[in-house]
C-alpha positions, 0 to 999 in steps of 0.5 A: 470310380466312374460308371458306365453301361457295362458296370453292375452293382453287387448290393452286399458289397457296395461295389460297381463291377464289370457287367461282363465279368459278372456275367461270366462268373454267373455263367461258371456257377451254372456250370458247376450247378448243372454240369458238375452238380456240385452241392449248394454249400459249395456253390455259395462258397465259390460264389462268395470267393469269386465276388472278391475277384469281381470287386478286385477287377472293378471295372476292367475286363477279366481278359486283361487282369494281368495289368491290373494293380495291385495283384490279386494275391496282394489284394487278397492279402489286404482283406480284413477278417471276420473275427477282428483279425487284421487279415484273413486267415491264410486258409481263406486267402488260399481258397479265394485265389485257388477258386480264381484260378480255377475260374480263370482256367475255365474262362480261357478254356471256354471263351478263348478268343476273348481271353486270348491276351490272358496268359496261362502262365499269369493264371498259374502264377497266382499263389497265396502268401507263403505260409512261413511269411504268416507266423502270426496266423499260426497261434494255438492254445496249448495245454498249459493254457487249458489247465490255467483256464480250468483252474480259475476259481469258481463258486458252487452257484457260478454255473456260467463260469463252471460252464465256461471252464468245461467248454474250454476243456471240451473245445481242447479235447474235441478239436470241434469247430466253434459252431459245431461245439455250440449246437452239440446236444447232450445226447451226442456226448458219450463219456463212457466211450469218450466219443462225440457224435457230430451228426447233423441229424442230431443238430449238430452244425458241422462244416459241409454238413459232414457226418462223424463220431469223433473222440476226445484226447485222453488227458485226464485233468481235462477230462475230469472237468468235462465229466463233472459239468456232464453229470451236472447238466444231465441231472436237470435237463432234457438230452436234447438241450446244448452241452454248452447249456444256456444259463439265465441270471435273475438277480444274481441266481443263476439256473440252467435252461433247456430252451434252444440258444440263439442264433449268435451262440458263437459270438456269446462263446467267444464273449464268455471265453474272454472273461474267463481269459481275463480271470486267468490273466492269459492273453485272449485266443478265439475258439478256433485256436482250441481245435489248432491246439487240439491238432498240435497236441495230437500230432506231437503225440503221434508215433506212427502214420496210423496215429497221425491219420486218426488225428487227421480223421478226428478233425473231420478233414477229407484227407491227411494232405488237408492236416498236412497244409494246415498244420505243418506251418504251425509245427514248423517252428518246432520242427526247425527247433528239434530237427537236429535232435531227432534220434539216429536211425530210420527217422534220421533217414527220412529227414536226410535230403529233405529241403526244410523250407516247408513251402518247398517240400512235396506232399509226400516229403511233407507227411514223412516230415511231419510224422518223424518230427511229431515222434521227436516231438513227443519223445522230448 
């Protein structure tokens, strides 16, 4: 790749980008900050997403983006994931591409002469890979897997394994993100009401600093595992201690620690879960797959739209459409297997005439389909 006076290096990416493109992105971010007044956390995400657009364009003006090969969606689909996955999660790909579309619409509107050659049709055609072609991404932890994990034998003195078993149960029951779970203090857990205070003021690191009280799934065998660990740590530790408690090992003896854990707590959780998976003779799945498992279990047992909405709120989604977008593909295979066995009646009427290619359903059709399918799945 050559260099010229119109290039600018992005240090954190180690790549040269066109200076005019860079200045347009900078101008757009200033607009979002000063005019739209979006939050700083959102601004940083948009900055990160637009870095991909700059790197893809390399030294080519974005006004000529339609001529760049490979296409931007194809480039994004080739990006590597952060957790050893060969590709970025579909949700991340979608955010990157949609952010690029909004930016390109904005530059075409604010700089019409400069971007005359970039057609609106080309911008609108930017789409992430179809959901149904990404089945490998749609994995989740099932209830049976969690039961096998919590059934791994552990000596009374083996606090680490007891903690990790409780962690798998809590992750599945709560649907919490790993970052929120590893920063959750004991005082945020109320097993009398099976509620979790995912409150930033308590030190819980939630996505976008959202604040919500969420609830655990009513699964007795997993609640019992959580309760035993909860009682154990409350005996010796202050309520500000993380529920996923740090453990000190000294010559084989393990003791609970009230000290604040390190910044890489999420990585420590993943490493410990790998050990538990190996002991249970199961293929490893990341902590985030427990969140998917929580959602799938909840949706499968939803009988009404109110139930479906409750699952969405418990996941701390902004609205039910987000739940549809993420979990419709995960359940699509089960929907296909069970759709012919739906009970006669209004559920059949809901399904009649719908195009069962998930990628082509409207949001309204998708919501109706998911409710009807969830009822059928729970009945089975």
